[in-house]
Backbone as CSV, one residue per row, in Angstrom:
resi,resn,N_x,N_y,N_z,CA_x,CA_y,CA_z,C_x,C_y,C_z
1,UNK,23.253,-21.894,20.412,23.687,-23.023,19.666,22.907,-22.954,18.362
2,UNK,23.573,-23.249,17.296,23.003,-23.293,15.937,22.546,-24.656,15.463
3,UNK,22.007,-24.576,14.285,21.627,-25.915,13.595,20.157,-26.303,13.738
4,UNK,19.858,-27.241,13.073,18.350,-27.912,13.212,18.623,-29.151,14.112
5,UNK,17.503,-29.411,14.642,17.341,-30.754,15.221,17.569,-31.838,14.298
6,UNK,17.118,-33.163,14.690,17.425,-34.277,13.715,16.321,-34.727,12.656
7,UNK,15.370,-33.863,12.468,14.567,-34.253,11.284,13.938,-33.008,10.763
8,UNK,13.434,-33.228,9.412,12.813,-32.170,8.553,11.660,-32.826,8.046
9,UNK,10.575,-32.055,7.665,9.258,-32.508,7.189,8.994,-31.804,5.968
10,UNK,8.580,-32.709,5.043,8.176,-32.168,3.707,6.782,-32.623,3.274
11,UNK,6.042,-31.753,2.648,4.929,-32.227,2.078,4.660,-31.571,0.734
12,UNK,4.079,-32.198,-0.241,3.834,-31.521,-1.723,2.694,-30.587,-1.411
13,UNK,2.738,-29.340,-2.181,1.771,-28.367,-2.165,0.367,-29.019,-2.519
14,UNK,0.465,-29.885,-3.543,-0.850,-30.527,-3.942,-1.533,-31.374,-2.795
15,UNK,-0.856,-31.746,-1.581,-1.443,-32.388,-0.563,-1.912,-31.521,0.501
16,UNK,-1.719,-30.164,0.297,-2.199,-29.333,1.312,-3.636,-28.819,1.007
17,UNK,-4.553,-28.796,2.069,-5.851,-28.307,1.965,-5.827,-26.801,2.384
18,UNK,-5.833,-25.768,1.461,-5.585,-24.414,1.805,-6.955,-23.785,1.785
19,UNK,-8.049,-24.444,1.944,-9.458,-23.780,1.836,-9.500,-22.787,2.951
20,UNK,-9.034,-22.927,4.113,-8.992,-22.207,5.297,-7.541,-22.154,5.822
21,UNK,-6.734,-21.180,5.071,-5.302,-21.083,5.555,-5.109,-20.591,6.885
22,UNK,-4.036,-21.138,7.458,-3.629,-20.500,8.889,-3.510,-19.014,8.812
23,UNK,-3.299,-18.290,9.961,-3.029,-16.992,9.954,-1.727,-16.605,10.568
24,UNK,-1.435,-15.475,10.342,-0.071,-14.885,10.893,-0.510,-14.140,12.368
25,UNK,0.357,-14.527,13.300,0.139,-13.822,14.555,1.350,-12.903,15.006
26,UNK,2.036,-13.269,15.941,3.213,-12.372,16.475,4.067,-11.824,15.283
27,UNK,4.070,-10.425,15.328,4.956,-9.656,14.362,4.775,-10.031,12.919
28,UNK,3.571,-10.590,12.579,3.416,-11.062,11.341,4.416,-12.070,10.791
29,UNK,4.863,-12.785,11.609,6.089,-13.639,11.361,5.782,-15.037,11.777
30,UNK,4.850,-15.339,12.686,4.509,-16.626,13.290,3.147,-17.189,12.819
31,UNK,3.187,-18.256,12.097,1.993,-18.779,11.577,1.275,-19.546,12.726
32,UNK,0.125,-19.159,13.086,-0.757,-19.643,14.117,-1.776,-20.686,13.391
33,UNK,-2.152,-21.685,14.158,-3.103,-22.636,13.563,-2.374,-23.656,12.714
34,UNK,-3.019,-24.773,12.353,-2.410,-25.893,11.701,-2.505,-25.784,10.228
35,UNK,-1.491,-26.307,9.482,-1.553,-26.463,8.119,-2.238,-27.708,7.852
36,UNK,-3.492,-27.643,7.355,-4.377,-28.841,7.088,-3.972,-29.604,5.797
37,UNK,-3.804,-30.965,5.948,-3.592,-31.640,4.653,-4.903,-32.404,4.222
38,UNK,-4.857,-32.667,2.957,-6.042,-33.484,2.277,-6.158,-34.774,3.053
39,UNK,-7.259,-35.547,3.024,-7.359,-36.876,3.443,-6.295,-37.794,3.080
40,UNK,-5.844,-38.698,3.939,-4.813,-39.651,3.835,-3.437,-39.153,3.405
41,UNK,-3.198,-37.780,3.423,-1.985,-37.298,3.133,-1.067,-37.021,4.469
42,UNK,0.094,-36.924,4.302,0.991,-36.676,5.610,2.312,-36.008,5.177
43,UNK,2.997,-35.379,6.246,4.277,-34.871,6.163,5.209,-36.083,6.119
44,UNK,6.122,-36.017,5.208,7.304,-37.026,4.916,8.281,-36.620,6.067
45,UNK,8.847,-37.524,6.821,9.877,-37.282,7.699,11.209,-37.602,7.229
46,UNK,12.102,-36.601,7.097,13.508,-37.036,6.724,14.172,-36.979,8.162
47,UNK,14.839,-38.081,8.550,15.774,-38.099,9.637,17.045,-37.786,9.162
48,UNK,17.726,-36.916,9.685,19.109,-36.559,9.342,20.135,-36.549,10.483
49,UNK,21.368,-36.672,10.184,22.290,-36.761,11.059,22.456,-35.554,11.804
50,UNK,22.587,-35.689,13.167,22.520,-34.487,13.978,23.900,-33.646,13.755
51,UNK,23.683,-32.277,13.830,24.810,-31.486,13.364,24.967,-31.135,11.777
52,UNK,24.051,-31.744,10.998,24.242,-31.564,9.611,23.084,-30.671,9.111
53,UNK,22.012,-30.379,9.754,21.035,-29.551,9.479,21.028,-28.026,9.661
54,UNK,20.643,-27.324,8.539,20.532,-25.845,8.801,19.677,-25.222,7.752
55,UNK,19.169,-23.952,8.179,18.344,-23.217,7.236,19.015,-21.892,7.189
56,UNK,19.390,-21.561,5.899,20.092,-20.233,5.660,19.085,-19.233,4.905
57,UNK,19.119,-18.046,5.113,18.370,-17.128,4.383,19.218,-16.001,4.057
58,UNK,19.207,-15.596,2.746,20.049,-14.443,2.185,19.393,-13.651,1.401
59,UNK,19.653,-12.250,1.541,18.963,-11.239,0.593,19.665,-11.428,-0.669
60,UNK,18.804,-11.423,-1.786,19.322,-11.423,-3.182,18.524,-10.398,-3.985
61,UNK,19.054,-10.053,-5.090,18.313,-9.156,-6.141,18.993,-7.930,-6.200
62,UNK,18.396,-7.101,-7.110,18.865,-5.666,-7.405,18.511,-4.779,-6.304
63,UNK,19.116,-3.620,-6.436,18.994,-2.602,-5.296,17.526,-2.324,-4.900
64,UNK,16.687,-2.086,-6.084,15.137,-1.907,-5.690,14.273,-3.161,-5.831
65,UNK,14.814,-4.277,-5.829,13.938,-5.494,-6.053,14.578,-6.561,-5.137
66,UNK,14.717,-6.417,-3.941,15.266,-7.385,-3.097,14.277,-8.406,-2.658
67,UNK,14.818,-9.578,-2.440,13.988,-10.675,-1.758,14.914,-11.597,-0.993
68,UNK,14.288,-12.633,-0.577,15.141,-13.626,0.248,15.317,-14.989,-0.604
69,UNK,16.308,-15.514,-0.546,16.715,-16.953,-0.948,16.736,-17.757,0.358
70,UNK,15.824,-18.661,0.690,15.721,-19.492,1.745,16.096,-20.945,1.367
71,UNK,17.123,-21.441,2.019,17.819,-22.793,1.793,17.774,-23.663,3.084
72,UNK,17.496,-24.929,2.853,17.607,-25.773,3.983,18.578,-26.942,3.480
73,UNK,19.426,-27.378,4.357,20.387,-28.401,3.936,20.524,-29.398,5.061
74,UNK,20.657,-30.626,4.844,20.900,-31.747,5.844,21.257,-32.942,5.153
75,UNK,21.984,-33.851,5.859,22.483,-35.036,5.414,21.717,-36.313,5.941
76,UNK,21.082,-36.961,5.086,20.413,-38.209,5.477,21.339,-39.476,5.302
77,UNK,21.562,-40.155,6.366,22.661,-41.117,6.473,22.274,-42.398,5.796
78,UNK,23.164,-43.127,5.300,22.906,-44.467,4.683,22.526,-44.412,3.146
79,UNK,22.038,-45.508,2.786,21.658,-45.616,1.290,20.326,-46.127,1.237
80,UNK,19.348,-45.946,2.326,18.067,-46.594,2.503,17.263,-46.277,1.131
81,UNK,16.620,-47.305,0.527,15.888,-47.295,-0.626,14.748,-46.457,-0.527
82,UNK,13.937,-46.548,0.711,12.827,-45.811,1.007,13.192,-44.223,0.904
83,UNK,14.292,-43.765,1.452,14.727,-42.391,1.295,15.004,-41.979,-0.051
84,UNK,15.639,-42.896,-0.858,15.935,-42.695,-2.115,14.649,-42.649,-3.016
85,UNK,13.654,-43.349,-2.873,12.229,-43.278,-3.464,11.782,-41.857,-3.145
86,UNK,11.770,-41.451,-1.982,11.080,-40.294,-1.684,11.868,-39.124,-2.461
87,UNK,13.140,-39.129,-2.465,14.009,-38.083,-3.187,13.539,-38.100,-4.691
88,UNK,13.434,-39.259,-5.266,12.943,-39.394,-6.653,11.705,-38.843,-6.824
89,UNK,10.803,-39.058,-5.964,9.376,-38.719,-6.050,9.181,-37.128,-5.931
90,UNK,9.977,-36.433,-5.028,9.947,-34.968,-4.792,10.714,-34.103,-5.817
91,UNK,11.527,-34.871,-6.622,12.177,-34.133,-7.608,11.220,-33.457,-8.510
92,UNK,11.337,-32.051,-8.609,10.350,-31.123,-9.337,8.990,-30.957,-8.683
93,UNK,8.894,-31.441,-7.572,7.642,-31.310,-6.758,7.778,-30.069,-5.847
94,UNK,6.661,-29.091,-5.998,6.508,-27.942,-5.171,6.123,-28.429,-3.863
95,UNK,6.674,-27.958,-2.775,6.308,-28.310,-1.513,6.510,-27.377,-0.352
96,UNK,6.272,-27.769,0.867,6.486,-27.132,2.071,7.519,-27.932,2.964
97,UNK,8.515,-27.205,3.509,9.533,-27.823,4.371,9.551,-27.324,5.791
98,UNK,9.587,-28.046,6.793,9.539,-27.646,8.146,10.929,-28.094,8.792
99,UNK,11.745,-27.260,9.402,12.920,-27.726,10.201,12.773,-26.963,11.588
100,UNK,13.077,-27.764,12.628,13.081,-27.287,13.989,14.470,-26.984,14.382
101,UNK,14.701,-25.822,14.904,15.944,-25.226,15.233,16.319,-25.609,16.713
102,UNK,17.549,-25.486,17.139,17.960,-25.969,18.379,17.355,-25.313,19.517
103,UNK,16.528,-24.406,19.345,15.763,-23.542,20.391,14.233,-24.034,20.310
104,UNK,13.958,-25.046,19.465,12.616,-25.421,19.221,11.709,-24.775,18.245
105,UNK,12.138,-23.650,17.678,11.330,-22.960,16.739,11.200,-23.723,15.480
106,UNK,10.040,-23.868,14.957,9.776,-24.475,13.716,9.745,-23.477,12.679
107,UNK,10.795,-23.548,11.704,10.850,-22.616,10.485,10.251,-23.255,9.304
108,UNK,9.464,-22.652,8.495,8.842,-23.284,7.387,9.230,-22.607,5.942
109,UNK,9.484,-23.253,5.085,9.924,-22.761,3.723,8.808,-23.204,2.837
110,UNK,8.429,-22.447,1.857,7.406,-22.806,0.912,6.030,-22.108,1.131
111,UNK,6.000,-21.505,2.091,4.615,-20.762,2.441,5.108,-19.234,2.643
112,UNK,4.429,-18.277,2.104,4.780,-16.887,2.049,3.538,-16.066,2.414
113,UNK,3.878,-14.766,2.860,2.833,-13.962,3.186,2.615,-12.758,2.058
114,UNK,1.347,-12.331,1.952,0.967,-11.385,0.905,1.240,-10.009,1.663
115,UNK,1.023,-8.926,0.967,1.162,-7.544,1.547,0.208,-7.336,2.697
116,UNK,-1.068,-7.912,2.463,-2.130,-7.851,3.639,-1.799,-8.756,4.766
117,UNK,-0.642,-9.636,4.690,-0.370,-10.640,5.700,-1.057,-11.910,5.652
118,UNK,-2.032,-12.062,4.730,-2.579,-13.270,4.501,-1.534,-14.260,3.885
119,UNK,-1.701,-15.573,3.937,-0.723,-16.682,3.432,-1.061,-17.104,2.011
120,UNK,0.069,-17.556,1.303,-0.180,-18.235,0.082,0.841,-19.306,-0.133
121,UNK,0.680,-20.007,-1.122,1.479,-21.125,-1.526,2.290,-21.002,-2.862
122,UNK,2.315,-19.657,-3.194,2.709,-19.300,-4.723,4.305,-19.606,-4.681
123,UNK,5.013,-19.573,-3.607,6.491,-19.620,-3.766,6.995,-20.858,-2.925
124,UNK,6.646,-22.145,-3.488,7.056,-23.285,-2.750,8.390,-23.641,-2.719
125,UNK,8.831,-24.516,-1.911,10.234,-25.043,-1.873,10.333,-26.137,-2.779
126,UNK,11.593,-26.326,-3.400,11.822,-27.322,-4.353,13.213,-27.988,-3.873
127,UNK,13.405,-29.162,-4.280,14.568,-29.951,-4.082,15.584,-29.350,-5.118
128,UNK,16.716,-28.522,-4.434,17.759,-27.986,-5.333,18.803,-29.018,-5.595
129,UNK,19.214,-29.913,-4.781,20.073,-30.871,-5.029,19.970,-31.987,-3.881
130,UNK,20.422,-33.130,-4.438,20.654,-34.379,-3.720,21.747,-35.145,-3.924
131,UNK,22.910,-34.729,-3.227,24.224,-35.382,-3.634,24.467,-36.618,-2.638
132,UNK,24.376,-37.797,-3.316,24.568,-38.955,-2.661,25.850,-39.770,-2.882
133,UNK,26.130,-40.475,-1.872,27.416,-41.325,-1.977,27.370,-42.543,-1.202
134,UNK,28.038,-43.703,-1.636,28.087,-44.788,-1.008,29.351,-44.670,0.056
135,UNK,30.140,-43.629,-0.194,31.415,-43.391,0.608,32.431,-44.400,0.489
136,UNK,33.569,-43.992,0.620,34.750,-45.012,0.643,34.653,-45.809,2.045
137,UNK,35.234,-47.029,1.931,35.038,-47.895,3.057,35.256,-47.320,4.499
138,UNK,36.306,-46.697,4.733,36.514,-46.288,6.063,36.833,-44.810,6.078
139,UNK,36.703,-44.013,4.890,37.002,-42.730,5.014,35.839,-41.693,5.017
140,UNK,34.724,-42.091,4.384,33.615,-41.352,4.194,32.185,-41.731,4.967
141,UNK,31.550,-40.838,5.060,30.207,-41.208,5.650,29.355,-41.447,4.259
142,UNK,28.346,-42.432,4.206,27.661,-42.606,3.128,26.276,-41.851,3.472
143,UNK,25.427,-41.460,2.405,24.177,-40.940,2.584,24.095,-39.891,1.436
144,UNK,23.018,-38.986,1.755,22.536,-38.048,0.677,22.572,-36.693,1.498
145,UNK,23.136,-35.810,0.859,23.177,-34.239,1.492,21.996,-33.688,0.592
146,UNK,20.865,-33.371,1.144,19.685,-32.726,0.459,19.799,-31.252,0.746
147,UNK,19.515,-30.549,-0.375,19.296,-29.045,-0.283,18.001,-28.632,-0.865
148,UNK,17.311,-27.930,-0.250,16.020,-27.487,-0.666,15.982,-25.842,-0.559
149,UNK,15.273,-25.375,-1.688,15.386,-23.891,-1.871,14.002,-23.264,-2.153
150,UNK,13.734,-22.039,-1.506,12.500,-21.362,-1.802,12.867,-19.987,-1.751
151,UNK,12.191,-19.191,-2.705,12.414,-17.628,-2.698,11.052,-17.065,-2.039
152,UNK,11.345,-15.954,-1.363,10.152,-15.261,-0.743,10.404,-13.742,-0.569
153,UNK,9.468,-12.970,-0.350,9.797,-11.724,-0.034,10.152,-11.398,1.483
154,UNK,10.462,-12.476,2.184,10.791,-12.368,3.646,11.684,-13.651,3.981
155,UNK,12.253,-13.702,5.100,12.892,-14.820,5.565,11.980,-15.836,6.075
156,UNK,12.406,-17.139,6.374,11.438,-18.109,6.688,10.571,-17.658,7.887
157,UNK,9.098,-18.119,7.661,8.227,-17.770,8.787,8.372,-18.965,9.941
158,UNK,7.836,-18.643,10.928,7.769,-19.685,12.104,6.357,-20.310,12.094
159,UNK,6.332,-21.464,12.467,5.109,-22.205,12.528,4.928,-22.885,13.853
160,UNK,3.850,-22.738,14.430,3.600,-23.301,15.720,2.559,-24.381,15.663
161,UNK,1.936,-24.743,14.648,1.039,-25.694,14.367,1.478,-27.219,14.605
162,UNK,0.717,-28.143,14.262,1.089,-29.534,14.291,1.600,-29.912,12.919
163,UNK,2.323,-31.024,13.053,2.863,-31.579,11.800,2.383,-32.963,11.784
164,UNK,1.343,-33.313,10.885,0.626,-34.589,10.759,1.541,-35.577,9.949
165,UNK,2.120,-36.538,10.685,2.909,-37.496,10.027,2.213,-38.875,9.876
166,UNK,0.806,-38.821,10.230,0.069,-40.127,10.336,-0.944,-39.981,9.244
167,UNK,-0.654,-40.859,8.236,-1.565,-40.701,7.004,-2.956,-41.483,7.142
168,UNK,-3.158,-42.003,8.379,-4.601,-42.449,8.606,-5.679,-41.490,8.951
169,UNK,-5.273,-40.170,9.004,-6.427,-39.164,9.226,-6.786,-38.532,7.956
């Protein structure tokens, strides 16, 4: 079964404490350990309509300069002012995005690995598009379709750590 579950998590790169970055484990593809956030910072939760979330990764570039374009897309229902405020705030903001697939794997965009398999935040995810609509009365669903994009020398990494959504820590 494809797709993402019903939430995605975003945090600005500036809110991440990368003093001691997590490490790569299995197949140099799985991030082990937690991504630590600065004091009072948290991951923002985007609830989205089940069945509308996905992460795509595509090889792009010239014959001898290939890389990946990693894209996440999901539909946030309604016209909630709080969600619209977050979208306004993350416009042009480099960040990290986590989506959990239907098998429970957490895929992360915006963190990449170096040739020595250490991790960096040099290729963050950005808001690519936020197409919103009030929808026609009985014909359309209302909400915002969010597309986020990052480039990396690899497909999305897997993340097994925690996602801190409580800003009290």
